[in-house]
Biopython code that builds the backbone (N, CA, C, O; Angstrom):
import numpy as np
from Bio.PDB.StructureBuilder import StructureBuilder

atoms = [
    (1, "UNK", "N", (155.863, 130.164, 10.076)),
    (1, "UNK", "CA", (157.168, 130.402, 9.364)),
    (1, "UNK", "C", (157.857, 131.186, 8.913)),
    (1, "UNK", "O", (158.959, 130.884, 8.455)),
    (2, "UNK", "N", (157.351, 132.496, 8.924)),
    (2, "UNK", "CA", (158.347, 133.867, 8.846)),
    (2, "UNK", "C", (159.421, 133.362, 10.060)),
    (2, "UNK", "O", (160.567, 133.588, 9.670)),
    (3, "UNK", "N", (159.413, 133.044, 10.761)),
    (3, "UNK", "CA", (159.505, 133.528, 12.127)),
    (3, "UNK", "C", (161.157, 132.189, 11.810)),
    (3, "UNK", "O", (162.323, 132.402, 11.478)),
    (4, "UNK", "N", (160.780, 131.561, 11.970)),
    (4, "UNK", "CA", (161.476, 129.430, 11.556)),
    (4, "UNK", "C", (162.176, 130.081, 10.722)),
    (4, "UNK", "O", (163.388, 130.225, 10.887)),
    (5, "UNK", "N", (161.227, 130.801, 9.231)),
    (5, "UNK", "CA", (163.083, 131.155, 7.674)),
    (5, "UNK", "C", (164.243, 132.251, 8.558)),
    (5, "UNK", "O", (165.433, 131.967, 8.425)),
    (6, "UNK", "N", (163.868, 133.515, 9.467)),
    (6, "UNK", "CA", (164.614, 134.188, 10.209)),
    (6, "UNK", "C", (165.354, 133.866, 11.237)),
    (6, "UNK", "O", (166.397, 134.478, 11.465)),
    (7, "UNK", "N", (164.912, 132.827, 12.035)),
    (7, "UNK", "CA", (165.903, 132.470, 12.272)),
    (7, "UNK", "C", (167.028, 131.357, 11.985)),
    (7, "UNK", "O", (168.069, 131.022, 12.551)),
    (8, "UNK", "N", (166.381, 130.973, 10.926)),
    (8, "UNK", "CA", (167.203, 130.266, 10.081)),
    (8, "UNK", "C", (168.632, 130.493, 9.430)),
    (8, "UNK", "O", (169.450, 129.690, 8.981)),
    (9, "UNK", "N", (168.638, 131.773, 9.530)),
    (9, "UNK", "CA", (168.681, 132.929, 8.361)),
    (9, "UNK", "C", (170.140, 133.160, 9.600)),
    (9, "UNK", "O", (171.228, 132.667, 9.300)),
    (10, "UNK", "N", (170.003, 133.796, 10.696)),
    (10, "UNK", "CA", (170.759, 134.064, 11.426)),
    (10, "UNK", "C", (171.273, 133.027, 12.182)),
    (10, "UNK", "O", (172.243, 133.377, 12.854)),
    (11, "UNK", "N", (171.017, 132.109, 12.275)),
    (11, "UNK", "CA", (171.434, 130.846, 13.224)),
    (11, "UNK", "C", (173.118, 130.275, 11.489)),
    (11, "UNK", "O", (174.234, 129.874, 11.822)),
    (12, "UNK", "N", (172.800, 130.405, 10.345)),
    (12, "UNK", "CA", (173.688, 130.424, 9.354)),
    (12, "UNK", "C", (174.606, 131.633, 8.591)),
    (12, "UNK", "O", (175.382, 131.496, 7.646)),
    (13, "UNK", "N", (174.176, 133.097, 9.475)),
    (13, "UNK", "CA", (174.840, 133.730, 9.875)),
    (13, "UNK", "C", (175.863, 133.853, 10.761)),
    (13, "UNK", "O", (176.973, 134.328, 10.522)),
    (14, "UNK", "N", (175.311, 133.246, 12.180)),
    (14, "UNK", "CA", (176.200, 133.387, 12.805)),
    (14, "UNK", "C", (177.281, 132.035, 12.794)),
    (14, "UNK", "O", (178.316, 131.809, 13.422)),
    (15, "UNK", "N", (176.703, 131.451, 12.020)),
    (15, "UNK", "CA", (178.107, 129.870, 11.935)),
    (15, "UNK", "C", (178.894, 130.852, 10.907)),
    (15, "UNK", "O", (180.044, 131.099, 11.269)),
    (16, "UNK", "N", (178.417, 131.553, 9.497)),
    (16, "UNK", "CA", (179.200, 132.293, 8.812)),
    (16, "UNK", "C", (180.540, 132.512, 9.209)),
    (16, "UNK", "O", (181.636, 132.177, 8.759)),
    (17, "UNK", "N", (179.868, 133.625, 10.850)),
    (17, "UNK", "CA", (180.939, 134.425, 11.502)),
    (17, "UNK", "C", (181.401, 133.926, 12.438)),
    (17, "UNK", "O", (182.257, 134.684, 12.893)),
    (18, "UNK", "N", (181.267, 132.595, 13.292)),
    (18, "UNK", "CA", (182.113, 131.825, 13.982)),
    (18, "UNK", "C", (183.464, 131.718, 13.302)),
    (18, "UNK", "O", (184.596, 132.080, 13.622)),
    (19, "UNK", "N", (182.729, 130.824, 11.797)),
    (19, "UNK", "CA", (184.325, 130.292, 10.691)),
    (19, "UNK", "C", (185.484, 131.637, 10.769)),
    (19, "UNK", "O", (186.695, 131.660, 10.990)),
    (20, "UNK", "N", (184.657, 132.510, 10.528)),
    (20, "UNK", "CA", (185.693, 133.956, 9.480)),
    (20, "UNK", "C", (186.436, 134.424, 11.024)),
    (20, "UNK", "O", (187.452, 135.119, 11.041)),
    (21, "UNK", "N", (185.839, 133.986, 12.138)),
    (21, "UNK", "CA", (186.566, 134.483, 13.633)),
    (21, "UNK", "C", (187.846, 134.029, 13.778)),
    (21, "UNK", "O", (188.962, 134.501, 13.992)),
    (22, "UNK", "N", (186.929, 132.110, 13.447)),
    (22, "UNK", "CA", (188.871, 131.494, 13.456)),
    (22, "UNK", "C", (189.524, 131.418, 11.999)),
    (22, "UNK", "O", (190.582, 130.789, 11.971)),
    (23, "UNK", "N", (189.311, 131.672, 11.413)),
    (23, "UNK", "CA", (190.692, 131.674, 11.062)),
    (23, "UNK", "C", (190.893, 133.160, 10.413)),
    (23, "UNK", "O", (191.343, 133.377, 9.289)),
    (24, "UNK", "N", (190.391, 134.296, 11.518)),
    (24, "UNK", "CA", (191.390, 135.451, 11.381)),
    (24, "UNK", "C", (191.966, 135.323, 13.290)),
    (24, "UNK", "O", (192.598, 136.239, 13.816)),
    (25, "UNK", "N", (191.634, 134.220, 13.935)),
    (25, "UNK", "CA", (191.930, 133.972, 15.283)),
    (25, "UNK", "C", (193.491, 133.433, 15.004)),
    (25, "UNK", "O", (194.493, 133.810, 15.611)),
    (26, "UNK", "N", (193.409, 132.201, 13.648)),
    (26, "UNK", "CA", (194.089, 131.535, 12.954)),
    (26, "UNK", "C", (195.617, 132.428, 12.681)),
    (26, "UNK", "O", (196.731, 132.366, 13.203)),
    (27, "UNK", "N", (194.909, 133.402, 11.405)),
    (27, "UNK", "CA", (196.127, 134.283, 11.235)),
    (27, "UNK", "C", (196.463, 135.009, 11.763)),
    (27, "UNK", "O", (197.251, 135.657, 11.075)),
    (28, "UNK", "N", (196.348, 135.449, 12.841)),
    (28, "UNK", "CA", (196.641, 136.861, 13.806)),
    (28, "UNK", "C", (197.439, 135.525, 13.947)),
    (28, "UNK", "O", (198.244, 135.410, 13.023)),
    (29, "UNK", "N", (197.464, 133.889, 15.325)),
    (29, "UNK", "CA", (198.595, 133.412, 15.923)),
    (29, "UNK", "C", (199.177, 133.282, 15.161)),
    (29, "UNK", "O", (200.348, 133.643, 15.280)),
    (30, "UNK", "N", (198.714, 132.675, 13.885)),
    (30, "UNK", "CA", (200.910, 132.579, 12.502)),
    (30, "UNK", "C", (201.511, 133.914, 12.719)),
    (30, "UNK", "O", (202.727, 134.066, 12.836)),
    (31, "UNK", "N", (200.605, 134.937, 12.776)),
    (31, "UNK", "CA", (201.373, 135.442, 12.567)),
    (31, "UNK", "C", (202.065, 136.682, 13.403)),
    (31, "UNK", "O", (202.596, 137.665, 12.886)),
    (32, "UNK", "N", (201.922, 136.378, 15.006)),
    (32, "UNK", "CA", (202.661, 136.558, 15.914)),
    (32, "UNK", "C", (203.772, 135.039, 15.759)),
    (32, "UNK", "O", (204.985, 134.960, 15.952)),
    (33, "UNK", "N", (203.150, 134.370, 15.497)),
    (33, "UNK", "CA", (204.503, 133.424, 16.021)),
    (33, "UNK", "C", (206.182, 134.205, 14.820)),
    (33, "UNK", "O", (207.293, 134.735, 14.836)),
    (34, "UNK", "N", (205.119, 133.683, 14.035)),
    (34, "UNK", "CA", (206.630, 135.233, 12.557)),
    (34, "UNK", "C", (206.639, 135.574, 12.589)),
    (34, "UNK", "O", (206.647, 136.130, 11.490)),
    (35, "UNK", "N", (206.673, 136.626, 13.926)),
    (35, "UNK", "CA", (207.240, 138.295, 14.248)),
    (35, "UNK", "C", (207.687, 137.910, 15.392)),
    (35, "UNK", "O", (208.672, 138.562, 15.740)),
    (36, "UNK", "N", (207.193, 136.702, 16.490)),
    (36, "UNK", "CA", (208.005, 136.242, 17.639)),
    (36, "UNK", "C", (209.892, 135.662, 16.553)),
    (36, "UNK", "O", (210.915, 136.346, 16.534)),
    (37, "UNK", "N", (209.740, 134.615, 16.016)),
    (37, "UNK", "CA", (210.792, 134.375, 15.010)),
    (37, "UNK", "C", (212.088, 135.748, 14.376)),
    (37, "UNK", "O", (213.318, 135.757, 14.408)),
    (38, "UNK", "N", (210.918, 136.911, 13.773)),
    (38, "UNK", "CA", (212.154, 137.204, 12.786)),
    (38, "UNK", "C", (212.328, 138.502, 14.450)),
    (38, "UNK", "O", (213.295, 139.247, 14.293)),
    (39, "UNK", "N", (211.818, 138.671, 15.347)),
    (39, "UNK", "CA", (212.294, 139.360, 16.903)),
    (39, "UNK", "C", (213.815, 139.312, 16.988)),
    (39, "UNK", "O", (214.777, 140.079, 16.976)),
    (40, "UNK", "N", (213.462, 137.672, 17.103)),
    (40, "UNK", "CA", (214.325, 136.727, 18.038)),
    (40, "UNK", "C", (215.869, 135.956, 16.619)),
    (40, "UNK", "O", (216.886, 135.271, 16.729)),
    (41, "UNK", "N", (215.120, 136.638, 15.484)),
    (41, "UNK", "CA", (217.173, 136.435, 14.394)),
    (41, "UNK", "C", (217.134, 138.265, 14.393)),
    (41, "UNK", "O", (218.237, 138.777, 14.585)),
    (42, "UNK", "N", (216.139, 139.078, 14.224)),
    (42, "UNK", "CA", (217.439, 139.811, 14.952)),
    (42, "UNK", "C", (217.790, 139.937, 15.309)),
    (42, "UNK", "O", (218.969, 140.079, 14.984)),
    (43, "UNK", "N", (217.329, 140.118, 16.702)),
    (43, "UNK", "CA", (218.244, 139.746, 18.341)),
    (43, "UNK", "C", (219.802, 139.534, 17.890)),
    (43, "UNK", "O", (220.818, 140.219, 17.769)),
    (44, "UNK", "N", (219.151, 137.417, 17.613)),
    (44, "UNK", "CA", (220.788, 137.522, 17.174)),
    (44, "UNK", "C", (221.460, 138.135, 16.772)),
    (44, "UNK", "O", (222.348, 138.619, 17.473)),
    (45, "UNK", "N", (221.327, 138.471, 15.127)),
    (45, "UNK", "CA", (222.038, 139.039, 14.512)),
    (45, "UNK", "C", (222.718, 140.591, 15.377)),
    (45, "UNK", "O", (223.920, 140.850, 15.319)),
    (46, "UNK", "N", (222.004, 141.230, 15.919)),
    (46, "UNK", "CA", (222.257, 142.028, 16.222)),
    (46, "UNK", "C", (223.772, 142.069, 17.368)),
    (46, "UNK", "O", (224.714, 142.845, 17.528)),
    (47, "UNK", "N", (223.317, 140.749, 17.987)),
    (47, "UNK", "CA", (224.195, 140.165, 19.228)),
    (47, "UNK", "C", (225.065, 139.727, 18.718)),
    (47, "UNK", "O", (225.609, 139.090, 19.620)),
    (48, "UNK", "N", (225.783, 139.568, 17.618)),
    (48, "UNK", "CA", (226.776, 138.846, 16.884)),
    (48, "UNK", "C", (227.346, 139.848, 16.251)),
    (48, "UNK", "O", (228.499, 139.793, 15.821)),
    (49, "UNK", "N", (226.711, 140.680, 16.161)),
    (49, "UNK", "CA", (227.966, 142.371, 15.112)),
    (49, "UNK", "C", (228.164, 143.657, 17.108)),
    (49, "UNK", "O", (228.946, 144.571, 17.369)),
    (50, "UNK", "N", (227.473, 143.259, 17.629)),
    (50, "UNK", "CA", (227.734, 143.775, 18.800)),
    (50, "UNK", "C", (229.061, 142.948, 18.974)),
    (50, "UNK", "O", (229.979, 143.751, 19.140)),
    (51, "UNK", "N", (229.296, 142.272, 18.988)),
    (51, "UNK", "CA", (229.700, 140.475, 20.274)),
    (51, "UNK", "C", (230.669, 140.868, 18.852)),
    (51, "UNK", "O", (231.615, 140.141, 19.154)),
    (52, "UNK", "N", (231.098, 141.496, 17.535)),
    (52, "UNK", "CA", (232.005, 141.595, 16.812)),
    (52, "UNK", "C", (232.507, 142.688, 16.976)),
    (52, "UNK", "O", (233.627, 142.613, 17.483)),
    (53, "UNK", "N", (232.177, 143.640, 16.774)),
    (53, "UNK", "CA", (232.399, 145.059, 17.559)),
    (53, "UNK", "C", (233.325, 145.755, 18.867)),
    (53, "UNK", "O", (234.106, 146.662, 19.154)),
    (54, "UNK", "N", (232.498, 144.440, 19.464)),
    (54, "UNK", "CA", (233.671, 144.991, 20.295)),
    (54, "UNK", "C", (235.351, 143.710, 20.904)),
    (54, "UNK", "O", (236.170, 144.099, 21.736)),
    (55, "UNK", "N", (235.438, 142.099, 20.122)),
    (55, "UNK", "CA", (236.441, 142.060, 19.761)),
    (55, "UNK", "C", (236.803, 143.205, 18.534)),
    (55, "UNK", "O", (235.742, 143.382, 17.933)),
    (56, "UNK", "N", (237.177, 143.500, 18.322)),
    (56, "UNK", "CA", (237.427, 144.687, 17.737)),
    (56, "UNK", "C", (238.111, 145.567, 18.356)),
    (56, "UNK", "O", (239.275, 145.722, 18.724)),
    (57, "UNK", "N", (236.523, 146.453, 18.416)),
    (57, "UNK", "CA", (237.009, 147.162, 19.067)),
    (57, "UNK", "C", (238.400, 146.632, 20.189)),
    (57, "UNK", "O", (239.391, 147.360, 20.129)),
    (58, "UNK", "N", (238.453, 145.773, 20.885)),
    (58, "UNK", "CA", (239.701, 145.331, 22.235)),
    (58, "UNK", "C", (240.025, 145.076, 22.318)),
    (58, "UNK", "O", (240.482, 144.743, 23.411)),
    (59, "UNK", "N", (240.626, 144.549, 20.366)),
    (59, "UNK", "CA", (242.690, 144.215, 19.585)),
    (59, "UNK", "C", (243.379, 145.372, 19.347)),
    (59, "UNK", "O", (244.583, 145.602, 19.461)),
    (60, "UNK", "N", (241.649, 146.710, 18.687)),
    (60, "UNK", "CA", (242.127, 148.148, 19.125)),
    (60, "UNK", "C", (243.151, 148.750, 19.646)),
    (60, "UNK", "O", (244.123, 149.364, 19.206)),
    (61, "UNK", "N", (242.622, 148.364, 20.995)),
    (61, "UNK", "CA", (243.038, 148.762, 21.762)),
    (61, "UNK", "C", (244.965, 148.462, 22.523)),
    (61, "UNK", "O", (246.091, 148.859, 22.822)),
    (62, "UNK", "N", (243.740, 147.239, 22.399)),
    (62, "UNK", "CA", (245.023, 145.716, 22.543)),
    (62, "UNK", "C", (246.800, 145.949, 22.138)),
    (62, "UNK", "O", (247.939, 145.790, 22.576)),
    (63, "UNK", "N", (245.721, 146.618, 20.548)),
    (63, "UNK", "CA", (247.524, 146.768, 19.606)),
    (63, "UNK", "C", (248.348, 148.504, 20.173)),
    (63, "UNK", "O", (249.559, 148.657, 20.326)),
    (64, "UNK", "N", (247.460, 149.406, 20.347)),
    (64, "UNK", "CA", (247.711, 150.446, 20.695)),
    (64, "UNK", "C", (248.103, 150.095, 22.120)),
    (64, "UNK", "O", (248.980, 150.728, 22.708)),
    (65, "UNK", "N", (247.671, 149.429, 22.482)),
    (65, "UNK", "CA", (248.648, 150.232, 24.107)),
    (65, "UNK", "C", (249.588, 148.612, 23.579)),
    (65, "UNK", "O", (250.586, 149.221, 23.193)),
    (66, "UNK", "N", (249.794, 147.767, 23.427)),
    (66, "UNK", "CA", (251.258, 147.502, 23.507)),
    (66, "UNK", "C", (252.173, 148.283, 22.181)),
    (66, "UNK", "O", (253.395, 148.145, 22.225)),
    (67, "UNK", "N", (251.553, 149.113, 20.991)),
    (67, "UNK", "CA", (252.419, 150.229, 20.901)),
    (67, "UNK", "C", (253.146, 151.126, 20.978)),
    (67, "UNK", "O", (253.799, 151.787, 20.172)),
    (68, "UNK", "N", (252.898, 151.121, 22.774)),
    (68, "UNK", "CA", (252.669, 152.963, 22.592)),
    (68, "UNK", "C", (252.351, 153.782, 22.874)),
    (68, "UNK", "O", (252.667, 154.527, 23.801)),
    (69, "UNK", "N", (251.456, 153.834, 21.923)),
    (69, "UNK", "CA", (250.246, 154.834, 21.300)),
    (69, "UNK", "C", (249.541, 155.226, 23.088)),
    (69, "UNK", "O", (248.861, 154.412, 23.712)),
    (70, "UNK", "N", (250.019, 156.996, 23.757)),
    (70, "UNK", "CA", (248.631, 157.538, 24.214)),
    (70, "UNK", "C", (247.529, 158.051, 23.993)),
    (70, "UNK", "O", (246.708, 158.484, 24.802)),
    (71, "UNK", "N", (247.485, 158.002, 22.634)),
    (71, "UNK", "CA", (246.499, 158.956, 22.188)),
    (71, "UNK", "C", (245.927, 157.072, 21.011)),
    (71, "UNK", "O", (245.966, 156.826, 19.805)),
    (72, "UNK", "N", (245.451, 156.172, 22.341)),
    (72, "UNK", "CA", (244.474, 154.942, 21.424)),
    (72, "UNK", "C", (243.461, 155.646, 21.135)),
    (72, "UNK", "O", (243.355, 156.745, 21.679)),
    (73, "UNK", "N", (242.460, 155.197, 20.211)),
    (73, "UNK", "CA", (241.383, 155.770, 19.496)),
    (73, "UNK", "C", (240.096, 155.053, 20.701)),
    (73, "UNK", "O", (240.080, 153.853, 20.977)),
    (74, "UNK", "N", (239.106, 156.068, 21.284)),
    (74, "UNK", "CA", (238.283, 155.253, 22.584)),
    (74, "UNK", "C", (237.005, 154.830, 21.689)),
    (74, "UNK", "O", (236.059, 154.325, 22.294)),
    (75, "UNK", "N", (236.876, 155.069, 19.754)),
    (75, "UNK", "CA", (236.256, 155.591, 19.797)),
    (75, "UNK", "C", (236.244, 154.778, 18.368)),
    (75, "UNK", "O", (237.344, 154.572, 17.856)),
    (76, "UNK", "N", (234.998, 154.278, 17.653)),
    (76, "UNK", "CA", (235.525, 154.383, 15.472)),
    (76, "UNK", "C", (234.502, 155.305, 15.378)),
    (76, "UNK", "O", (233.536, 155.544, 16.102)),
    (77, "UNK", "N", (235.086, 155.991, 13.872)),
    (77, "UNK", "CA", (233.967, 156.133, 12.923)),
    (77, "UNK", "C", (232.607, 156.316, 12.981)),
    (77, "UNK", "O", (232.196, 156.564, 14.115)),
    (78, "UNK", "N", (232.071, 156.286, 12.417)),
    (78, "UNK", "CA", (230.999, 155.999, 11.879)),
    (78, "UNK", "C", (231.115, 155.037, 10.933)),
    (78, "UNK", "O", (232.069, 154.926, 10.164)),
    (79, "UNK", "N", (229.781, 154.066, 10.994)),
    (79, "UNK", "CA", (229.876, 153.405, 9.652)),
    (79, "UNK", "C", (230.255, 154.399, 8.985)),
    (79, "UNK", "O", (230.797, 155.157, 9.789)),
    (80, "UNK", "N", (230.291, 154.991, 7.609)),
    (80, "UNK", "CA", (230.864, 155.793, 6.553)),
    (80, "UNK", "C", (231.640, 156.136, 6.956)),
    (80, "UNK", "O", (231.552, 157.364, 6.951)),
    (81, "UNK", "N", (232.548, 155.807, 7.403)),
    (81, "UNK", "CA", (233.967, 156.081, 7.772)),
    (81, "UNK", "C", (233.865, 157.960, 7.505)),
    (81, "UNK", "O", (234.617, 158.408, 6.640)),
    (82, "UNK", "N", (233.178, 158.700, 8.067)),
    (82, "UNK", "CA", (234.177, 159.714, 7.354)),
    (82, "UNK", "C", (234.061, 161.040, 9.517)),
    (82, "UNK", "O", (233.160, 161.388, 10.281)),
    (83, "UNK", "N", (235.438, 161.191, 9.448)),
    (83, "UNK", "CA", (235.209, 161.667, 10.323)),
    (83, "UNK", "C", (234.790, 162.751, 11.217)),
    (83, "UNK", "O", (234.553, 163.821, 10.656)),
    (84, "UNK", "N", (234.655, 162.701, 12.430)),
    (84, "UNK", "CA", (233.771, 163.878, 12.337)),
    (84, "UNK", "C", (234.081, 165.473, 11.688)),
    (84, "UNK", "O", (235.002, 165.864, 10.972)),
    (85, "UNK", "N", (232.716, 166.305, 12.352)),
    (85, "UNK", "CA", (233.666, 167.907, 11.257)),
    (85, "UNK", "C", (233.615, 168.206, 12.318)),
    (85, "UNK", "O", (232.955, 167.980, 13.332)),
    (86, "UNK", "N", (235.064, 169.228, 11.718)),
    (86, "UNK", "CA", (236.044, 169.958, 12.689)),
    (86, "UNK", "C", (234.972, 171.192, 13.529)),
    (86, "UNK", "O", (234.070, 171.791, 12.943)),
    (87, "UNK", "N", (235.285, 171.359, 14.839)),
    (87, "UNK", "CA", (235.138, 172.032, 15.524)),
    (87, "UNK", "C", (234.703, 173.485, 15.071)),
    (87, "UNK", "O", (235.541, 173.989, 14.324)),
    (88, "UNK", "N", (233.590, 174.295, 15.336)),
    (88, "UNK", "CA", (233.824, 175.819, 14.776)),
    (88, "UNK", "C", (234.635, 176.114, 15.165)),
    (88, "UNK", "O", (235.212, 175.646, 16.146)),
    (89, "UNK", "N", (235.113, 177.545, 14.088)),
    (89, "UNK", "CA", (235.643, 178.384, 14.904)),
    (89, "UNK", "C", (235.638, 179.454, 15.655)),
    (89, "UNK", "O", (234.540, 179.974, 15.850)),
    (90, "UNK", "N", (236.360, 179.822, 16.024)),
    (90, "UNK", "CA", (236.279, 180.618, 17.169)),
    (90, "UNK", "C", (236.126, 182.042, 17.118)),
    (90, "UNK", "O", (236.944, 182.752, 16.534)),
    (91, "UNK", "N", (234.905, 182.581, 17.824)),
    (91, "UNK", "CA", (234.264, 183.560, 17.121)),
    (91, "UNK", "C", (235.225, 185.264, 17.803)),
    (91, "UNK", "O", (235.528, 185.519, 18.968)),
    (92, "UNK", "N", (235.412, 185.930, 16.815)),
    (92, "UNK", "CA", (237.073, 187.111, 17.322)),
    (92, "UNK", "C", (236.128, 187.757, 17.286)),
    (92, "UNK", "O", (235.129, 187.783, 16.567)),
    (93, "UNK", "N", (236.759, 188.746, 18.786)),
    (93, "UNK", "CA", (235.405, 189.699, 18.891)),
    (93, "UNK", "C", (236.366, 191.025, 19.521)),
    (93, "UNK", "O", (235.828, 192.096, 19.806)),
]
sb = StructureBuilder()
sb.init_structure("model")
sb.init_model(0)
sb.init_chain("A")
sb.init_seg("    ")
for serial, (resi, resn, name, xyz) in enumerate(atoms, 1):
    if name == "N":
        sb.init_residue(resn, " ", resi, " ")
    sb.init_atom(name, np.array(xyz, "f"), 0.0, 1.0, " ", f" {name:<3s}", serial, name[0])
structure = sb.get_structure()
């Protein structure tokens, strides 16, 4: 009698764990799908930003070459629009 009761308890616990595992597996699959969608969205946004940046760069280079400017910019200022710091002063020995 005690063996049957113990077997029933173990079976119940096992079934409960199977259900919990299935729920966790479903949540993980859902999270994985959401992460993949977010990654694809970020990748598309980055590609769009890069295309816009490249287009602007081509425009600036084209305008500089048409104006005869021999000092055409080869790169843009960083995003904070600050020029790079001046080089360090040479040491006087």
